[in-house]
C-alpha angles and dihedrals in degrees: 000000000000127000115301099001092118093057114016130076092210108019090172089065094058108147111270094198142023100275141116145092114316126217092235146317100277124117132196135189120210117193108208131137111321092008171077094187120198122209120191135178094053127147117237091253092049091051092048092050092050093049088057094043092052095034110171092020102058131080138166116269111267094030126125117293140079126316117283110264100188126025125202124189117206121214135185124232133177117267087238090074089076130062119244118234140152109275095193107123090000113149106217113242138153131228110231133198115183129194131169095273105019145040124204121203129192128182144130105332089340138111119166140173127199118196136184110214141146097043095330102313114155122234135163145196127209124201118191138148109216115088094184102112096225094053094036089054091062092059093044095048092051088057093040092059090055092046092052092046093055093042094049090051089051088057092051097260139101137234110225131197092230153112117265119203129183107201114229087224091066111124116257111267096022127107102218117160141161122223118197114188133183146130122291110291094026091117104263094133092048092050090049091053093049091049092051091047088053092053099256122144114250117209095184138332092206116035133013129179117218113200130177116239111212114207122217090214 
């Protein structure tokens, strides 16, 4: 099966460039590992939902903070661009097509394109059909995970499907942590629950970015 055939009505018409109709004129910046990440083309309701979802990490575009490292433009497409099928028991996955300077993604109500331009800078476009913020967020987050993974690799790190635990016994002023990674079902969620019950701080029980810190000394 060729790229996109599982999800797209017309996989041969996959967007060749970052263009299309936006949901609105709102923009949001999310400052997570490798960021900040800027998202444009959002409706007011979508931006409001994302600010709550990423509370503490999100800010309006143009606010205080560092320059945007990765920009993503969001576009609206008709639901008819995706095939309909029964999602019961469906394990979420994405079709990928990788070339030297771009990556194409296709999934449930999701088309996305990552590109490296202007001296290697990473940018992305997301095409989806559902304006409802709760459903729209699912498409955006599936792309966001891929964006962070590629960006972290560019910075010499790695994004791990893992549990991150900061032991309460860590000395004040240090940044000691334990990252336990493994496939689904390996026990990460159980370990996270046990750590929290023991009073440990949990950074994430799903994804953790590990980045090298280079000292000037």
